[in-house]
C-alpha positions as CSV (number, residue, x, y, z in Angstrom):
1,M,12.4,-9.5,3.0
2,D,14.6,-6.5,4.6
3,K,12.8,-4.2,6.7
4,I,13.4,-1.0,7.3
5,Y,11.9,1.6,9.6
6,I,10.7,4.5,8.2
7,D,11.7,7.6,10.9
8,K,15.3,6.2,10.8
9,L,15.2,6.6,7.3
10,S,17.0,10.1,6.5
11,K,16.2,12.5,4.4
12,W,19.7,12.6,3.1
13,H,19.4,9.1,2.4
14,N,19.6,8.1,-1.0
15,K,16.1,5.8,-1.8
16,L,17.6,4.4,-5.4
17,D,20.5,3.3,-4.1
18,I,18.8,2.0,-1.1
19,I,16.3,0.2,-3.4
20,K,19.0,-1.4,-5.9
21,S,21.2,-3.1,-3.5
22,L,17.6,-4.9,-1.9
23,F,17.1,-5.7,-5.7
24,K,18.2,-9.2,-6.2
25,D,16.8,-11.6,-8.7
26,D,15.0,-9.8,-10.5
27,S,13.0,-9.1,-7.2
28,L,12.3,-7.3,-4.6
29,N,10.5,-7.2,-1.6
30,I,10.6,-4.3,1.8
31,E,9.0,-4.0,4.8
32,L,8.1,-0.4,5.5
33,I,7.9,-0.1,9.0
34,Y,6.6,3.2,10.4
35,K,4.3,5.2,13.5
36,S,1.2,5.1,12.8
37,K,1.2,9.1,12.7
38,F,-0.1,11.3,8.8
39,E,3.3,12.8,8.8
40,N,5.0,9.4,8.2
41,T,3.1,9.5,4.8
42,K,5.1,12.0,2.6
43,D,8.6,9.6,3.5
44,L,6.4,6.5,2.5
45,R,5.0,8.6,-0.8
46,D,8.8,9.2,-1.7
47,F,9.9,5.9,-1.2
48,V,7.5,4.2,-2.8
49,D,7.8,6.7,-5.9
50,S,11.4,6.1,-5.5
51,V,10.6,2.3,-6.0
52,C,8.2,3.0,-9.1
53,L,11.7,5.3,-10.2
54,F,14.0,2.1,-9.8
55,L,11.6,0.1,-12.1
56,K,11.1,2.9,-14.9
57,F,7.5,3.0,-14.7
58,S,6.0,5.8,-16.3
59,D,4.8,9.0,-14.8
60,K,1.0,7.9,-15.1
61,L,2.3,4.6,-13.6
62,R,4.1,6.0,-10.9
63,S,1.5,9.0,-9.3
64,R,-1.0,5.4,-9.7
65,I,1.3,3.5,-7.7
66,V,2.0,6.1,-5.3
67,L,-1.8,6.6,-5.2
68,I,-2.5,3.7,-3.8
69,S,-0.4,2.9,-1.8
70,D,-1.4,6.4,0.3
71,E,-4.8,5.4,0.2
72,L,-4.2,2.2,1.9
73,N,-1.8,4.1,4.3
74,N,-4.1,6.9,5.2
75,N,-7.3,4.6,5.8
76,A,-5.0,2.3,7.7
77,I,-4.0,5.6,10.3
78,E,-7.1,7.0,9.8
79,Y,-8.9,4.3,10.4
80,W,-7.8,0.9,11.7
81,S,-4.2,2.2,13.9
82,S,-4.0,4.0,17.0
83,Q,-0.7,6.2,16.6
84,D,1.1,4.8,19.8
85,A,2.0,1.7,17.5
86,F,3.5,0.9,14.4
87,N,1.5,-0.2,10.9
88,S,3.7,-1.6,7.9
89,L,4.0,-1.0,4.2
90,R,5.3,-3.9,2.2
91,I,6.6,-4.1,-1.4
92,S,7.1,-6.4,-3.4
93,T,8.0,-7.0,-7.1
94,E,8.9,-10.2,-9.6
95,I,10.1,-9.8,-12.8
96,I,9.3,-12.9,-14.7
97,E,9.7,-12.2,-19.0
98,W,9.0,-8.4,-18.9
99,V,6.7,-8.5,-17.1
100,V,6.6,-6.2,-13.3
101,N,3.9,-8.4,-10.6
102,F,4.3,-5.4,-8.4
103,N,2.0,-5.9,-4.9
104,L,1.6,-3.5,-2.2
105,E,0.2,-4.7,1.7
106,V,-1.1,-2.6,4.4
107,E,-0.9,-4.3,7.7
108,D,-2.5,-2.1,10.6
109,N,-2.0,-2.1,13.7
110,G,-5.8,-2.9,14.6
111,Q,-5.7,-1.5,18.2
112,W,-9.0,1.8,16.9
113,K,-11.8,1.5,19.1
114,A,-13.4,-0.3,16.7
115,P,-11.3,-2.7,14.1
116,K,-12.3,-4.1,11.1
117,K,-12.0,-7.8,10.4
118,A,-11.3,-9.0,5.9
119,L,-14.6,-10.0,6.3
120,D,-15.9,-6.7,6.9
121,M,-14.5,-5.4,4.5
122,E,-15.5,-7.8,1.8
123,T,-18.8,-7.8,2.8
124,M,-18.5,-3.8,2.5
125,R,-17.1,-4.3,-1.3
126,A,-19.6,-6.8,-1.6
127,H,-22.5,-4.8,-1.0
128,K,-21.1,-0.7,-3.2
129,L,-21.0,-3.4,-6.1
130,K,-24.4,-4.7,-5.4
131,L,-25.4,-1.0,-5.4
132,G,-23.6,-0.3,-8.7
133,Y,-21.4,1.2,-6.7
134,F,-18.4,1.0,-8.6
135,N,-20.0,3.3,-12.3
136,H,-19.7,6.1,-9.9
137,D,-18.0,8.8,-11.9
138,S,-17.3,11.8,-9.4
139,I,-14.2,13.0,-9.0
140,R,-14.4,13.9,-5.4
141,W,-15.9,10.9,-4.4
142,R,-12.3,9.3,-3.5
143,W,-12.7,5.9,-1.9
144,L,-10.9,3.2,-0.5
145,F,-12.8,0.8,-3.4
146,L,-13.2,3.1,-5.7
147,I,-10.1,5.0,-6.3
148,I,-8.0,1.3,-5.8
149,V,-10.4,-0.9,-8.3
150,K,-10.3,1.1,-11.0
151,L,-6.6,1.1,-11.0
152,V,-5.9,-2.5,-10.0
153,D,-5.2,-6.5,-11.2
154,R,-6.6,-7.8,-7.8
155,L,-7.5,-6.2,-4.2
156,Y,-8.2,-8.6,-1.2
157,F,-8.2,-8.0,2.6
158,K,-6.9,-11.1,5.2
159,N,-6.1,-10.9,8.8
160,S,-2.8,-10.7,9.9
161,K,-2.0,-13.7,12.9
162,E,-2.9,-10.9,15.7
163,G,-5.9,-10.4,14.1
164,W,-5.4,-7.2,12.4
165,L,-6.6,-6.5,9.2
166,I,-4.1,-6.3,5.7
167,A,-5.1,-5.1,2.9
168,W,-3.4,-5.7,0.0
169,V,-3.0,-5.2,-3.9
170,K,-1.7,-6.7,-7.2
171,I,-0.9,-4.3,-10.4
172,K,1.1,-6.0,-13.0
173,I,3.1,-4.1,-15.1
């Protein structure tokens, strides 16, 4: 997996050229490492959007993927990370017979007062599902499960080797 430190990526770098150089054998595997600060979210959104542009996704699909990525990163920054540590966003794609498997993984740094584990997140998801939460249609009620579950093929949580939380989504296009 190719690693890119987002703070070292100049605003003047052509992201499409970077992505093109990393795209090999119909696949892309990039890990964006970033300081856990909201100031970095615009650069993350721009990079994800550039990946979607490179793959020639429609405007609607691009905006959805950027929204999903933004929601995952914002949650990692706001709820599960110390601003003095690093998070990572991993983007992997694989094209098989005209189908794109698009994966996003966000790993927090687990240095918050009350970090969540994968089991905690799965328990919360089961509780919300039991309450019929996924039938809620309010646009103002943005929340990780509601946005992502309506837009992706799969969402799951796992713990990193260090015990930190990784949120992973898969989209088949």
